[in-house]
N, C-alpha and C positions, 0 to 999 in steps of 0.2 A: 669548544664546548664538549666535544666528544671525549676529550681527555679528562675533563672534570667528571663526566658521567662515569667513565671507567674508574677514576680515582674513588668516587663515592661508592661504587659497587665493590671494588676490591677492598676498600677499608671496611665496609659493612661485613664482608665475609670474614675478614680478620677479627673483627670485634666478636663475631659469633663463635669463635674458637676461644674457649676460656684459657687464660694464662694467670700469672701471679696477681696482676692488677684486678682481674675479675674475681679471683678467689677471695681477695681481701674485701672487695665490695660486697660480695655475697655474704661472707662471714660477718662483716660489720652490720649489714642489713638484718641478718637473722638475729644478731645479738642486740643491736641498738635501734632497730626499726628503720623506716625509710629515711628519716633525717640523717641517721648515721651513715647510711649507704650513699646518700647524695653528697654529704660532706666528704666522704672518702673518694667519690668520683671527682670532686673538685681537686682533691689532693693529688690523685693519680694523673689527672689532666695537667696539673701544674708541673709534675715531674716529667711527663712526656713533652710538655711544652719547652722545658729547659733543654731536653735532648734535641728537640727540633730546632731550637735556637742555635745549638752547636752545628747542626746540619746546615742551616741557612748561612751561618757565618763561615762555613767551610773548614771548621776545626776538626771535622771528622777525619779528614785525610791524615792529619797528624796522629789522631787517636788510633786509626787503623794500623799504623806502623808499630805502635806499642800495644796492640790489642792483647797479646799474650800476657803482658804485664798487668792488664786489668782483671785478670782472673780473680785476684783477691777481692775486687769489688763484687763480683758475682757471688763469691762465698760469703761476703758480708750480708748480701741480700738473702742468701739461703739461711744463714744463722738467724737473721732478724725474723723471717717468716716462720721458721720452726719455733723460735722463742715465743712469738705471738700465738702460734697454734697450741703449744704446750700450756701456756698461761691461760688461754681461753678454755681449753679442755679441762683444766684443773679448777677453774674459778667456779664457785657455787652458783647455781642457776639463780637469776634475778627475776623479779616480778616484771613481766613485760609492760604492765601499766605504769610503772615508775621509772623505767629505763629510758633515757634520752640520749641524744648524740653527744659523745664526749668530744671536747675541744681537740684532743690528740688525734682524732680520726683524720683530719686534713693532713697533718704532718706525717702520720703513718703512711697514708696513701702516697704522698709525695716521695717519701723515702724509699718505699718499695719500688716505685716507678723509676727513680733515679738510679737505684742500686742494681739495675739490670742492664749491663753493657750490651747484651745480645740485642735488646730492642734498639739501642743507640745505633749499632752497626746495621741492623735491619732497616731502620729508618733512613740511614745514610744511603742504602741501596735502593729502597723502595720509593721514597719521595721524588728523587730526581727524574725517575722514569716518566713522571707526569708533567714535567716542566717542558714547555714547547719553546721553540726558537733556537737559532744557531748559537747565539751567545746570550743565554738567559741572565737576567740581573738578579740581585738579592731580593728585589720586590717580587719577581716571578716566583722564586723559591718560597718567599714568605706567603704569597697567596695560596700556593698549593699546600703549604704546611698548615695554614689557617683552615682550609677546607678539610684536610685530613683530621685535624684536631677537633673540628666541629662534629664530624661524623663519630669520632671516638667518644666524645662527650655524650651524644645521643645514645649510642650503642651501650655504653657503660651505665647510663641512666636506666635503660631498659633492663639491664641485668639487675640493677637495684630494685626496680619495680617487680621483676619476676620473683626475686627473693622475698620481697614484701608480701606478695600474693601467697607465697608458700608458708610464710611465717605463722599465720593463724592456725594452720594445720598442726603446728608444733606447740601451740599454747599449752595444751594439756600435758606436754612432755618436755618440761624445762631441762631435764638432764640430757635428753637426746639432742635438744636444740644446741646446747653448749658444746657437746661432743661433735656434732655435725659442723659447727662453725670452726672449732679447733681442727677438725680433720681437713676441712677445706684449706686452711692456712698451711698445715703441715704438708699436704699434697702439693700445694703451690711451691713450697720450699724444695720438695723432692724434685718437682718438675724443673725448677731452675737449676738445681744441682746436676741433673742429668742432661740438661741442654748443652749442646755443643755449638761452639761458634762456627757460623757458616763461613767457608772460605771461598 
C-alpha cells in the first residue's frame, strides 16, 4: 500500500509540471470551453494509455534499443503542436457563447500524447519502480499502470478546470484569448523540440 501512496504522490507531482499534453488541454479549454478541455483530456489519456500498454507488454525494451531512430516521431509531434499553435494564433476570435467542443479534440489529444517518445521511455522507467514482488506479472504492471493513468486523468481534468476558471477573464479580450491558446501550443512544441532523451 505504501508503494501505491508513493505512486499517487509522484504522479501528482508530475501532473503539476505542465508539458505538451497540459498545454494542449489548457489551449483547447481556453478556446472551446470546459467540454473541449475534458474531451482533450480523454484523448491525451488514451494516448498515454497506449504507451502504458507497450510498457506492460514489455515492448519498451525493444523500443529503447532503437530509441535514436524514434527521433522523427518527436519531430512529428513538434511540427503538429506548432501547426496547431500557429493555426489557433491566426484564427479569428469566436464568440465564446457559440463555441463548443470540436470532435477533433479527442484525436488531437491522443496524437500529441502518442507522438512524444520521451514520455514512453519515461513511463518505461517510472512505472516499474512501483511494481512489487520478485517476479511481477503483467497483472501487477497493469494495476500500477491503471493507478498511474487514473491520477493523470484527475490531474489533467484539474488543469482543464483551472483554464475554465481563467476563461471568463478573457471573455472581453477575444484576440488575446486566441493568441494565448496559440502561444501555449507553440511553447509546448518548443519544449518538446528542446527535450532530450534521458539515458
